[in-house]
N, C-alpha and C positions, 0 to 999 in steps of 0.2 A: 612635593612630590603628594600625590592626594591619598587619602586612607578611608578606606571603603569597610563593611562589615562583612558585602558579596559582591562577588565583583563575576559576572556570567560572561563567558567566550565563547559567542554563537547565538545570532539572533534569530531562530528558529521557533518551532514549536516549544520546546522546553525551555527555550533560553527567554522567551517571553512570558510565559506563564512565572517563572521565577522573577522576574522583573517583576511581574507588576504587583507580587507576593510580597517582594521585599519591600516594595513604597507599600502597600498598603499596613504593611509590619510596622512603619517606622525605621525602617533599617535603612542607611545609609546606602543605596544598590547602583554599581556600572553595568552598563552593560557593551561589550565591546563586539561591532560586527566589522569584518573587511570590507562589507560591499551594500547588500541590502537588508533590511529589515524584513521577515516573514519568510526568510529560508529555501529549499527547496519547495516546499511543499505550495508558494502561493506562486514563487516565479518558475520551476521548471517543472514541477509535479502534480500535486494533487491537482488545484484551482486550472491550471491550463488543460491539464489533460480534461478532465471531466467537461470545460468549456468546447475542448474540439469531439468531445463523444458523441456532446448534444447536438452541436451542427451537423454530423453525421447522421444522428439517429435522425435528425428532422430530413434530412435530403433522404433515407431510406421510407421514411414516412410518405414523404412526396411519389417516389419512383411507386411503392404497390398503394396508392391511396384508393386504387380501384376496388379492392379489396375490402374497405369499409363504404364502398356504393361512390365514393365522390371522384370525381372528375378532375385532376388536376393537368396544369402547362408544362411541359418539362422543366425543370428547375433543376438547373445545371450551376455546381457550387461552385464559388468563386472566391481563389484561394486568399486574397488579400482583403476579402470582406469578413470571411471565417476569421484569419488570422486579428483582425481589428474588434471583433466580439470575443475573442480569448482575452486578448488585451486590454479590453475594456474591463470585462470582469475581474482581472488582475488588479486594474486600478482601484475597480470602487471596494476591493476588500481591504485594498493597502490604505484607502483614506479614510474608511471606516473603522479597521482594525489593527495596522500594522504603519499607523503613521510614526515614524519616530518622535513628532511633535508631539503627541498623543502621552508616550512614556516618558517624557520629558516634562510635561505639564504634572505631571504624577509623580515626579520627584526620582526617577530614575536622570542618571549620568548616561547619554546613550554615546557612545566615540565609535566613529567609524576609522578603520584603519588595519593593517595588520599587526600581530604584536607576538612578543615568546616571554617563557616565563625566566628570571633572572635568577627564584629563588622560588622557596616553595613557598614564599608569601610578595612574594613582588613579580608584576607583569609592565613589560614596556613597552607599549603602542606608539606606531608612528600614526598619528591625528590626520588623516587627510583632507579634513576642513580646517584646522587651524595651521598642520604643515609643521606643529612641534612634535614633539619627542615626549610623550609621558609616563612618567612612572607611577603606576598604580600600586598602593600595598593593602593589601587585601586579606581578612579574617579567614575569610572560606572562599575557594574559587567553585566555579562548575565549567566544566568542559561541555558544551554541547553546539561544535562545529561541522556534525554531518557528516554525509558521507558524498562521494560522486562516480559518476557511473566510468567503468575502466572496459577496455577494449579487449580481446581473446589476442595472443600472437599469433597472426594471420600473414603471410607472408604477401607482402603487395599493400597492404590494408592501407597503410598511411600514405601511399600514391591518390589515393581517391577519393580526400573529403567526406570523407562517412561524417554520419549524423550522430549523437546519441541523445536520450533524454535531454539532455541542457541546451545544444543546438538547433536540435529542431525546431525550435521557437523561431531563431533568428533566419528559417528558409524562404527565401524568397520568390521562387519559381517551385510551382506543385510538379513533382515527380510522375510521369506516366507511368513507370514502372520502380518498386520500390523493394529491396529488398531489407527483411526486418529477419538479425541475427539473433537467436533467445524467443522461446516461448513461454516468459514467466508472466506475471500479471501485464508490465512495461508493455513487453512487445505483441501479446495480444491484444492489450486494448488500443498503442497508435497502431498497429499493421490491421484492427478493423476499419479505427476510425478514417485511417487512408484511401482503405478500401474502399468506402462506402461515401466517400468525396472522389472517388472516379479511378484509382489507383486501383495498375495490376499488380494484384502486391503475394510475397509468397514470403513466407515465416520459414529459416529453418532453422532445426531443434537438434542438437547433438545428442540425445537420449531416446528412447522410445514414445514419451508420451510427451503432452505439454502441460502446464500449470504441474510440474510436480510435486509443489506442498499439497495439493487438492487430495482428497480421497477418488480412489480410484476410479470409481465411478463416474465424478463428475469430471473427471480429468477425458473419460472415453467421449463420453455425451459430448462436451464440447468442442471435442476437435472433427467429433459428426455435424454439432450444429454449424460450425464455423468453416468447414469444407462446403456445408449446402450453402452458404450464406453466399461463395465463391474467391474465398479464399484457397490458396495453395499453401500447404502445411508439408514441408519435407522433414520427417523423422530422421533418428540414426541418421542424421548428415553434415559432417566437416565441410569446412571450407578450406581448402590446400592452398588457390592460389588466387589475387585480384589483380587485373592488370587494368591500368586506366588507358582507353585510347579515346579517339573523338568522337565515336558511339555511345560512349560510358563504361560503366566499370564490367568489366567482364570478368565471371565469377566461375571458377570450379570447383566444384562440388564432389565430394567422395564420399559414398550410402553404402550401409553396410545390405542393403535392401536392391538399392539401384545401381549400385557401382559410380563410375564416375558419369557426369555431365558439366558441360558449360552454358552459362546464362548472363546475358548484359542486361544491365538495370543503371537509370538514371541517378539510383541513389540507395545508397545503404545505410541504413539505421541499424547501430548496436545497442543493443539490451540483452546481455549476456554477464551483469554484475555490476558490484559496486565495489567499493573501499571506503576506507574512513579516512578524513581529514584530519589527520596530524600533523602533515608536515609543516616545517616552521616554528613549531611551538617551542621546542629545546624540550620534550618531556622527559628524555633521557636525561639531560642533567642535572633534573630535579629527582629523578628516580623515579617515574609515575610509568609503570609497567603496561607494554604494549602488547598483546596478542594478536593470533593470526585474525580475528575478527576486526578487533580494536582495541580499544585502550580498556584495560581489566579491571572490572571491581568486584565489589562484593556484594551480598544478597541486599545492603542498605547502599548498593549503587555506591560507595567510596572507593578511590585509587589506593595504591601502594602509598601514597602519600596521606594522612588522616586530615587534613584540612583540604581535600582536594576533590573534589565529586565528578563524576562523569553522567551524562544521560540522549540520549536519542539514538540516531544513526552511528556514531562515534562510536559505540559500547559494541555495535554491532549484535544485539539482539534478536530483534524485531524491527523491519525496519519501516516502521509505519509513525505517520503526524501523531497519532492519537496515544500508541505507545511510547511517544515522548512526552506527549503531556501526561499520562499515565507516570510514569519516571518522576516528572517535573512534581507533580504533587506528593509523591513521597518523599521525594527531598526536601520539601518546603517543611513540614513536619521533622523530618531528620536534620534537618539545618538549624532551624529555628526553637523546636520545641526538646522539650525532654523526651526521656522513654522513646526511641528511634525505631522505627520499623522495619521490619523486612519485604521486600518486594515481591510477590507473589504473580507468578504468569498463567496459573492453572487454568484460567478464563479471558484468554483471548483473541478478539474477533476480526476479522477483515474478508474483504470484498474486492473482488476483480471485477471494476465496472463498465466491464462488456456489455454486448446484449447477446444472451442472457447475462445478468448478472450472475456472477459468484458466489457466495456467501458461504462464511464458515465460523464454527469457533469449537473449540472441544478436541477432540481425539478422531483420526480416522477409525474407518472399522479396523483396517489390518490394524491399525495403532494399540486401538480398544482391544483387540481380541490377545494380542501379544501380553497386554499388560492384567487383564480380568480372565483372559479364558473365552467361556461361551459368555455370551451379549446377544441382548435382543436388539432387532434392528428393524426398524418399522418407514416407510418408505410411502409417498402421496404424489401421483402425476400431475403435474399444473394441469395438466388439463380435466381433472377434478375439481380443480377451485373456477368454482363457478362467476368470479370474480374478472379472473384470466380469459375464460372463456367469451364474458360479453366483450373484452379487448383487443379476443383476439391474439393473446399472449400465452399461447401454451404449453413454447416449450420449457421443458424445465420438469425438476421436481423437488421432493424435500425429503430428505432420510434422517432419520435419527438413530443414534447408538443407543443402548440402553441397559442400565445393569438390569439380570434377569427377571429376577424379585420385586427388588422395590420401584424400579420404573423412574431409577437416576438418573439423570439426564448424562453422559456420559462425551457427548460428540453432534453436533448439526450439521449440516450441508443442503444450503439454499440456492438452487439453480433456478433463475426465472426471473420474469419483470419484478424490480425493488426489492429485488431480494435483499440488498443492505439494508432495507428499512425493515424488514419482516425476521431478520436476524433478531434484532434487538429484545425481544420478548422472550428468547433462549437464553440468550446475554442475563438478564437477569435471575430469571429460572435457574439457571446454571449457578450465579455467582449466591444466590440466596439461597440454594438448595431444597428447588420445588421440584417435586418428581411429577413425571406426565399424569399421573391420576387426580392432581392436585389443575396442572394447566386443561386438563377438559373441561374441568367445571368453571371454568373462566367463562363468562359471556361476551363474545367477541362480535362486534359489529356487522350484520350481512349486509351488501356484499363486498368484503373488501380481501386484499390478499393475505393479510393477517390471519384468516379466518382457517388459513391452513392449518395452522399452531393447534385450533382445536381439535381439527379432523386428525392431524397428524397424534395427538395427545390421546384421542378416544380410540385409535388403533390400540392402546397398553390394554383396556378394557376385552376386546376379542380376537385378540393374536397374543399378548405379553405370557410369556412362562407362568408366571403363576396362575392368572385365570386358567389358560389353558390345563393347569395341573390340577387346581380346583375341581374343574368342569370334569376331568378323569375321575377324582377321587369320589365326587355325588354321584355320578355314574355307576361308578362299580361298587356303590353301595347300596 
């Protein structure tokens, strides 16, 4: 029997952060992973999708090169080479950051294989490298087994060998006609990428808008942009039947707007939700509570069993790699140091990496008005950002929601080129309680996309409630 101070189950973002910390703090640490180090982010999520989006963006630049005065010959994307590029980025990151030998050299006992809890302090693993059954006894456990894509109950779907965010990377032949089910971040990113690489893409969405977690103005504007880009997006639409035939997958749509319709596709990509990976762990045996979204934890990320914690997608709070790493950092403190700390999700940024990008942090306008009543809303069109004009990237806008009197930032929504980079200045400001008036006094390099932050912040002095009220008082006096 092997004894450890910390055993981590799952080698994704949270698990790797914890493994490094455990090793550096001199704690005897085990990392159990059933397949590959790196998790969904490296192998089926963040990394491959961003590499694919880059390839698609390059193809789109070539297609519209004359806009920039460049005459380019026709460049037809080669799917096998595109996938080759995607895989090369994955292996580069694996070799540099997520190589199991790197963690073993640090002192982490990396074990590959499936496992289950035998008691609250004992985990049994079928070691796939040695072929042995190993019993791990540990003072603390962290479950970070992630999540997986799930498919809605569509009659006949199983007959068509559909794709999801995991299996799409195994696609050998590029589909000329692709149906994407779901218009969340995954569906929008992959749908636009396949469209720009040459596929005729239709996106079917059950609700009346895309990117439903974004501000309503963002969803509306992105719908217009994506349709103008050439994607077919069907809202308020359900799939009622899928029939596989020699021509492809014949899909029957039912829409509250357009009624019923039929269309045939070469492939169907499901991007309509995820479920936590808890099967086989035998958590019920040790009375770890599992809720609708995943493993239930308190505000210290502790499960119903005192020595067992959980982080990442498996707890279902925010399904982002950076949030999993953030949770792991909190666990480092709570597991290894006295005076534990509670998790704070008040400032959580995220980005959908379509073109233009969509970045958010904090509340939507509707959420802010519901919570605070009257608020100030400041907007700046991307066409007013000189760097965006110079680069021909004028699609988008910035929208900042702030408290009426102090200019405290309550929510930020950026649509445009490099939005995922621009958002971080706002994140810092929200985290540190820096109001708009102070942001407006910060020198920004010109011309940059980030200068939009200075422009929006400056609107507080011309359009803000406090300033407008003071002007009225002065003029009336």
